[in-house]
C-alpha positions in Angstrom: -2.7 24.7 -16.4 -1.3 21.9 -14.2 -3.1 20.4 -10.9 -1.8 17.7 -8.5 -3.8 16.1 -6.3 -2.1 14.2 -3.3 -3.5 11.7 -1.0 -2.6 8.6 1.1 -4.3 5.9 -0.8 -5.1 5.0 -4.3 -8.7 4.1 -2.9 -9.3 7.4 -2.0 -8.2 9.0 -5.5 -10.2 6.3 -7.1 -13.5 6.6 -5.2 -13.8 10.2 -3.6 -11.4 12.1 -6.1 -11.5 10.7 -9.4 -15.3 12.6 -10.3 -13.4 16.3 -9.8 -10.6 14.9 -11.8 -12.6 13.7 -14.5 -14.4 17.1 -14.4 -11.3 19.1 -14.6 -9.8 17.1 -17.3 -13.1 18.2 -19.3 -12.3 21.6 -18.7 -8.9 21.1 -20.3 -6.9 21.2 -17.4 -3.8 19.1 -16.8 -4.6 16.8 -13.7 -2.6 14.2 -11.9 -2.4 12.3 -8.7 0.4 11.4 -6.2 -0.6 8.4 -3.9 0.5 5.2 -2.7 1.1 2.4 -5.0 -1.4 -0.3 -5.5 -3.7 -2.0 -7.4 -6.1 1.0 -7.6 -3.1 3.0 -8.7 -2.6 0.5 -11.4 -6.3 0.5 -12.7 -6.0 4.3 -12.6 -2.8 4.2 -14.9 -4.4 1.7 -17.2 -7.3 4.3 -17.9 -4.8 6.8 -18.9 -4.6 8.9 -15.5 -1.4 10.1 -15.0 -0.7 9.1 -11.2 2.9 9.3 -9.5 3.3 6.4 -6.8 4.7 7.6 -3.7 4.3 5.8 -0.7 2.6 7.9 2.1 2.1 6.0 5.4 -1.0 6.7 7.1 0.9 6.9 10.6 3.8 9.2 11.3 7.2 7.8 10.9 10.0 10.1 10.7 12.1 7.9 8.1 9.1 7.4 6.0 7.9 10.7 6.6 11.0 12.3 5.1 11.4 9.9 2.3 7.8 10.8 1.3 8.4 14.6 1.6 11.4 14.3 -0.3 9.7 12.4 -3.2 6.7 14.6 -3.3 9.1 17.5 -3.7 11.1 16.2 -6.3 8.0 15.3 -8.5 6.4 18.7 -7.8 9.8 20.4 -8.8 9.9 18.3 -11.9 6.5 19.2 -13.2 6.1 22.7 -12.1 2.3 22.5 -11.2 -0.1 25.7 -10.9 -1.6 24.3 -7.8 -1.5 21.1 -5.4 -4.3 20.3 -3.7 -4.1 17.9 -0.8 -6.4 15.3 1.1 -6.3 13.1 4.1 -4.4 14.3 7.0 -0.7 13.1 6.9 -0.5 13.1 3.0 -2.1 16.7 3.2 0.6 18.0 5.8 3.7 16.3 4.1 2.1 17.6 0.6 1.7 21.1 1.7 5.3 20.8 3.0 6.6 19.3 -0.4 4.8 22.2 -2.2 6.2 24.9 -0.3 9.5 23.7 -0.7 8.8 23.4 -4.4 7.6 26.9 -4.7 4.1 26.2 -5.8 2.1 29.2 -5.8 -1.4 27.8 -4.9 -1.7 25.2 -2.3 -5.5 23.9 -1.5 -6.1 21.5 1.4 -9.7 19.7 1.4 -10.4 18.4 5.1 -12.2 15.1 4.8 -13.1 15.7 8.6 -10.2 17.7 10.7 -8.4 14.9 12.5 -8.7 16.4 16.0 -12.6 15.5 17.5 -14.7 14.8 20.3 -13.2 11.1 20.8 -9.7 12.4 20.6 -7.4 11.8 23.8 -6.3 15.1 25.0 -2.6 14.6 23.9 -4.0 13.4 20.2 -6.2 16.5 19.9 -3.7 18.7 20.7 -1.1 17.0 18.6 -3.4 16.8 15.5 -4.4 20.7 16.0 -0.7 21.6 16.3 -0.2 19.9 12.9 -3.4 21.2 11.4 -2.4 24.9 12.7 1.3 24.9 11.7 0.1 23.5 8.0 -2.5 26.2 7.5 0.4 28.8 7.7 1.7 27.7 4.3 -2.2 26.8 3.1 -3.7 29.2 0.8 -7.3 27.8 1.0 -8.7 25.4 3.0 -12.0 23.6 2.1 -14.4 21.5 4.1 -17.1 18.9 3.2 -19.3 19.9 6.2 -20.2 23.3 7.8 -19.2 22.1 11.4 -15.6 21.9 10.8 -15.5 25.4 9.5 -17.1 26.5 12.7 -14.8 24.6 14.9 -11.9 25.8 12.9 -12.8 29.5 13.3 -13.6 29.1 17.3 -10.1 27.7 17.5 -8.3 30.2 15.3 -7.0 27.5 13.3 -6.3 29.9 10.6 -7.8 33.4 9.4 -11.4 33.1 8.5 -10.6 34.2 4.8 -8.5 31.0 4.2 -11.9 28.8 5.0 -14.3 27.8 2.1 -17.3 25.2 2.3 -16.7 22.8 -0.5 -19.2 19.8 0.9 -19.4 16.6 -1.0 -21.4 15.3 -3.6 -22.3 12.2 -5.9 -23.8 11.4 -9.3 -27.6 11.5 -8.9 -27.8 10.1 -12.2 -26.0 7.0 -11.5 -27.1 6.4 -7.7 -30.8 6.7 -8.9 -33.3 3.5 -8.2 -35.3 3.9 -11.4 -32.0 2.5 -13.4 -32.2 -1.0 -11.5 -33.0 -3.9 -13.5 -35.2 -6.2 -11.3 -34.2 -9.8 -13.0 -30.4 -8.6 -12.3 -31.4 -7.4 -8.7 -32.6 -10.7 -8.2 -29.5 -12.5 -9.6 -27.4 -10.3 -7.6 -29.4 -11.2 -4.2 -28.9 -14.7 -5.0 -25.2 -14.1 -5.8 -24.7 -12.8 -2.2 -26.2 -15.7 -1.0 -29.1 -14.0 0.8 -31.5 -16.2 1.7 -35.0 -16.4 0.0 -36.8 -16.1 3.1 -35.1 -12.7 4.2 -37.8 -10.0 3.5 -35.9 -7.0 5.2 -32.3 -6.1 4.2 -30.0 -3.6 6.2 -26.7 -2.7 5.2 -23.7 -0.3 5.6 -20.6 0.7 3.5 -17.3 1.5 4.4 -13.4 0.1 5.2 -13.5 -2.8 7.6 -11.8 -0.7 10.1 -12.5 -0.1 13.6 -13.8 3.4 13.4 -16.6 2.6 11.3 -18.4 0.9 14.0 -19.4 -2.0 12.0 -19.1 -4.4 15.1 -22.2 -2.2 16.6 -24.1 -3.2 13.4 -23.4 -7.0 14.3 -24.5 -6.5 17.6 -27.6 -4.7 16.7 -28.6 -7.5 14.2 -28.2 -9.8 16.9 -30.5 -8.0 19.1 -33.3 -7.3 16.1 -33.4 -11.3 14.9 -35.6 -12.1 17.6 -38.5 -9.8 16.4 -37.6 -10.1 13.0 -36.4 -13.6 12.1 -36.2 -13.1 8.3 -33.7 -9.9 8.6 -30.6 -10.0 6.5 -27.5 -7.6 7.0 -24.9 -6.4 4.5 -21.5 -5.3 5.2 -20.1 -3.9 2.1 -16.5 -3.2 1.7 -12.8 -4.6 2.7 -9.7 -4.1 4.4 -6.9 -1.5 3.3 -3.7 -2.7 3.1 -1.6 -1.1 6.1 -5.0 -0.1 8.0 -3.7 0.6 11.6 -7.2 -0.6 12.8 -8.3 -3.8 10.7 -11.6 -5.5 11.8 -12.5 -8.3 9.2 -11.5 -11.0 11.5 -12.6 -9.9 14.5 -16.3 -9.4 12.7 -16.5 -13.0 11.5 -15.5 -14.2 15.0 -18.2 -12.1 16.2 -20.8 -13.3 13.8 -20.2 -16.6 14.3 -20.0 -16.3 18.3 -23.5 -14.7 18.1 -24.7 -17.4 16.1 -26.1 -15.1 13.1 -24.0 -16.2 10.3 -27.0 -17.1 8.0 -28.3 -13.4 8.6 -25.1 -11.8 7.9 -23.1 -11.2 4.5 -19.6 -9.5 4.4 -19.4 -8.6 0.4 -15.9 -7.7 0.1 -14.9 -5.0 -2.0 -17.3 -4.1 -4.6 -18.1 -1.9 -7.8 -21.7 -2.5 -8.1 -22.8 -0.1 -5.1 -25.7 1.5 -6.7 -27.4 -2.2 -7.0 -26.4 -3.3 -3.8 -27.8 -0.6 -2.4 -31.0 -1.5 -4.2 -31.4 -4.4 -2.5 -31.4 -2.8 0.8 -34.4 -1.7 2.6 -32.7 0.7 5.5 -29.0 2.3 5.0 -27.1 2.7 8.5 -23.8 4.1 9.1 -22.8 3.2 12.9 -19.2 5.1 12.5 -17.7 7.3 15.2 -14.7 9.3 15.6 -14.3 11.8 12.6 -16.1 12.0 9.3 -16.3 15.0 6.9 -19.5 14.0 5.0 -19.9 10.4 4.3 -20.4 9.5 0.5 -21.8 6.5 1.7 -24.6 8.3 3.3 -25.2 10.5 0.3 -24.9 7.4 -2.0 -28.0 5.8 -0.2 -30.0 9.1 0.2 -29.7 9.1 -3.6 -31.0 5.7 -4.0 -34.1 6.6 -1.8 -33.4 5.0 1.2 -33.8 5.7 4.8 -30.9 6.3 6.9 -29.9 5.4 10.3 -26.8 7.5 11.5 -24.6 8.4 14.6 -24.5 11.6 16.5 -21.2 12.9 15.0 -20.1 15.8 12.6 -20.9 15.2 9.0 -23.2 12.7 9.7 -25.7 14.7 11.4 -25.6 17.4 8.9 -26.4 15.1 6.2 -29.3 13.0 7.8 -31.9 15.3 9.0 -33.3 13.5 12.0 -36.8 12.1 11.5 -37.3 13.5 7.9 -34.8 11.7 6.1 -33.8 9.1 8.8 -33.1 8.6 12.5 -29.7 10.1 14.2 -28.6 7.4 17.3 -25.6 7.8 19.4 -22.3 6.3 18.6 -20.8 3.2 20.0 -24.2 2.0 21.2 -25.9 -1.1 19.6 -28.8 -1.1 21.8 -30.0 2.5 20.3 -28.9 1.5 17.0 -31.2 -1.7 17.1 -34.0 0.5 18.5 -33.9 3.0 16.1 -33.5 0.3 12.9 -36.6 -1.6 14.4 -38.7 1.5 14.2 -38.0 1.5 10.6 -38.2 -2.2 10.1 -41.4 -2.1 11.5 -42.9 0.6 9.5 -43.1 0.5 5.7 -44.6 3.8 5.4 -42.0 5.6 7.5 -39.2 4.1 5.4 -40.8 5.3 2.1 -41.5 8.6 3.5 -38.0 8.7 4.8 -36.6 7.6 1.6 -38.5 10.1 -0.6 -37.4 12.9 1.7 -33.8 11.7 1.1 -33.6 11.6 -2.4 -35.0 15.0 -2.6 -32.5 16.4 0.0 -29.7 14.9 -2.1 -31.0 16.6 -5.3 -31.1 19.8 -3.6 -28.0 19.7 -1.6 -25.6 17.0 -2.6 -25.4 16.6 -6.3 -21.8 16.4 -7.6 -22.4 19.2 -10.0 -22.6 21.7 -6.9 -19.3 20.7 -5.5 -17.9 21.2 -9.2 -19.1 24.4 -9.5 -18.1 25.7 -6.1 -14.2 24.4 -6.8 -14.2 26.1 -10.0 -14.9 29.5 -8.6 -12.2 28.6 -5.6 -9.7 27.8 -8.1 -10.5 31.0 -10.4 -10.0 33.1 -7.4 -6.7 31.6 -6.6 -5.9 32.5 -10.3 -6.4 29.4 -12.2 -7.5 30.2 -15.8 -9.5 28.1 -17.4 -9.4 27.6 -21.2 
């Protein structure tokens, strides 16, 4: 049977969807991808994955929206998929319309965080809610990465309750495992990043360099912490995405130099060695705001036995258990972020206890094998037959 995954960015397919795709390919299903062109798409194609490059904007524009929908419809009609599985808000909306026009019998949507949220303006909240509610009419199954979105969708009557399912999120806990790290390699990695030999405490974050990830609050918090922890270093792991509506790299660089902390902060750019980078850290933090599903970066850090400081938003507060695996702080508040980080920086025993509990929680709740098992069951209930 044939499945098509649709998302906006090749990076999403490569980072978030590839584990699922690999699994279902191993189960002898035909699995393909449709997303915007780019180097990630070329890399996936070179590895043998079947990817259809379709330009999908991350903001709504009438001409580009119609064009993308038309191209998606043609691809779906040509390849006669048994199931179309959509991701990310705009790509999910267009993908569902195209799948419906093309006569696909099974349409599944994974919500990586509902696009209407606490910080939305009333106009945006209403707009995205209407979009999601209309799209739900032509969706057979809506899967959520967190329980909170299921509660919200049910409360707001986004769709009939029987259309909702909990998928969760997961990672390969064997790859993200501290025991795999090589001490010599870690020392070389540290030097290659320009981390001073004197740096005895390292905090870090992972995410696109976009406004909503909140990296500027981490930079502010770092500046507040340096007087008390003069040998502190901060890693900001990630890069800007082409077409991102709110890029922030230039602002971060200016902020770092304005605060005079350029010797205490490293912007790594895009990296493929995330487990090793996490292995350099003493604390992981994600100062994100607006909306999240269930951040993969937090799960990766927890799997590497790190304590986590995260913001009080959906997804983050579900993954991190306050005062057990880490600390939850208000979003967009560098003072509270610095205070929480300072608490952990000054107490190695607390860091170790939270880190141990983090690893145990990931093993029990967020192993990607659990996600695969749930997805297999959902697909079977929709009539997908496994060879």
